[in-house]
VOGU-3710 file (C-alpha; in Angstrom, 3 decimals, decimal comma):
1> msnspishai> 22,266/6,131/-9,856  18,723/6,510/-8,592  18,062/8,732/-5,589  14,595/7,359/-4,899  13,380/6,784/-1,328  13,732/3,045/-1,839  17,336/3,378/-3,075  18,052/5,602/-0,080  16,647/2,945/2,290  18,710/0,208/0,622
11> galklasvhv> 21,810/2,366/1,067  21,018/2,829/4,760  20,684/-0,943/5,169  24,039/-1,468/3,476  25,593/1,073/5,852  24,166/-0,916/8,764  26,074/-4,003/7,669  29,288/-1,935/7,325  28,774/-0,575/10,855  28,192/-4,066/12,282
21> ehptalsgqt> 31,237/-5,576/10,552  33,540/-2,556/11,036  32,227/-0,382/13,882  35,170/2,003/13,741  34,785/2,670/9,990  31,309/4,175/10,351  29,954/5,902/13,415  26,653/4,938/14,954  25,526/8,553/14,647  26,077/8,514/10,877
31> llatsveaiq> 24,144/5,261/10,597  21,322/6,635/12,750  21,054/9,885/10,780  21,039/8,040/7,448  18,391/5,599/8,672  16,146/8,347/10,049  16,366/10,247/6,766  15,566/7,087/4,781  12,492/6,402/6,931  11,289/9,990/6,546
41> rlnaayphre> 11,679/9,810/2,756  9,803/6,492/2,582  6,989/7,870/4,739  6,710/10,979/2,568  6,732/8,998/-0,675  4,121/6,447/0,417  1,817/8,165/2,942  -1,053/5,628/2,747  0,967/2,416/2,449  -0,140/0,852/5,749
51> elgrlyaelv> -3,771/1,335/4,863  -3,535/-0,878/1,761  -3,487/-4,044/3,874  -6,611/-2,961/5,717  -8,313/-2,037/2,432  -7,461/-5,432/0,946  -8,789/-7,301/3,997  -12,044/-5,320/3,978  -12,531/-5,937/0,249  -11,975/-9,690/0,674
61> rvtprghlpy> -14,714/-9,603/3,312  -17,294/-7,970/1,003  -16,538/-9,647/-2,329  -18,017/-12,997/-3,323  -16,037/-16,205/-2,912  -13,764/-16,716/-5,894  -13,345/-13,004/-6,550  -10,000/-11,354/-5,896  -9,433/-7,687/-5,059  -6,357/-5,783/-6,152
71> vsleandqap> -5,606/-2,522/-4,375  -3,393/0,410/-5,213  -2,783/4,044/-4,482  -3,203/6,706/-7,115  -1,568/10,113/-7,186  -5,087/11,601/-7,066  -5,465/13,399/-3,729  -9,262/13,492/-4,073  -9,598/9,694/-4,346  -6,245/8,003/-3,630
81> ylaiitnaag> -7,550/4,457/-3,165  -8,141/2,207/-6,154  -9,632/-1,285/-6,211  -9,975/-3,696/-9,087  -12,000/-6,853/-8,521  -11,531/-9,938/-10,676  -13,665/-13,069/-10,883  -12,381/-16,649/-10,647  -11,404/-16,557/-14,338  -9,248/-13,463/-13,744
91> evvhrqrgkt> -11,581/-11,137/-15,634  -12,056/-7,625/-14,280  -15,619/-7,334/-13,011  -15,433/-4,043/-11,124  -13,205/-0,970/-10,801  -13,672/1,661/-8,154  -11,874/4,688/-6,718  -12,479/6,010/-3,247  -11,647/8,962/-1,076  -11,638/6,792/2,060
101> ieglvqlvat> -11,226/3,096/2,730  -14,674/2,894/4,286  -16,314/4,628/1,345  -14,550/2,452/-1,219  -15,456/-0,739/0,633  -19,107/0,352/0,833  -19,227/1,078/-2,910  -17,745/-2,320/-3,731  -20,029/-4,092/-1,243  -23,062/-2,451/-2,848
111> rfeppqaka> -21,961/-3,775/-6,239  -21,982/-7,369/-4,963  -25,084/-7,286/-2,754  -27,803/-9,638/-3,932  -30,844/-7,832/-5,373  -33,626/-7,386/-2,867  -36,996/-8,915/-3,606  -39,762/-6,412/-4,269  -42,649/-6,596/-1,847
//
C-alpha cells in the first residue's frame, strides 16, 4: 500500500465518512489529527501547486491566439517552473524553465512579441 501524501489524504477523507456515519466509532479528535497531518504532507509535497493556476493564466495572456500553454513543476529548486507552448496543431513551439512566475512569463512573452521595425 502506498504511503504517499495523496493516499494519506484519501484515507483522511474516508475516515471523515466513517465519523459522519458512526460518530462513536471514531473520535472527532482522531479525524482532526489525521486531516491536519494529511494537509501538512500535501503542502510539503507540492509547495508551489497554487501558483500553477496563476502561471497558466499569465501564459494564456501572453501567447498568441491558438497557442496552448502547459505548465508543470520540476524538482529543480533553481528553476521549478516549466512551460511548454504548443501551436494550434499541437506541435511544441517553445519550452522554457523559470525561477519565478514573472520571469518565466516575460521570457515566453519575449518569444512571441512581433519583431520591431528598424528605424
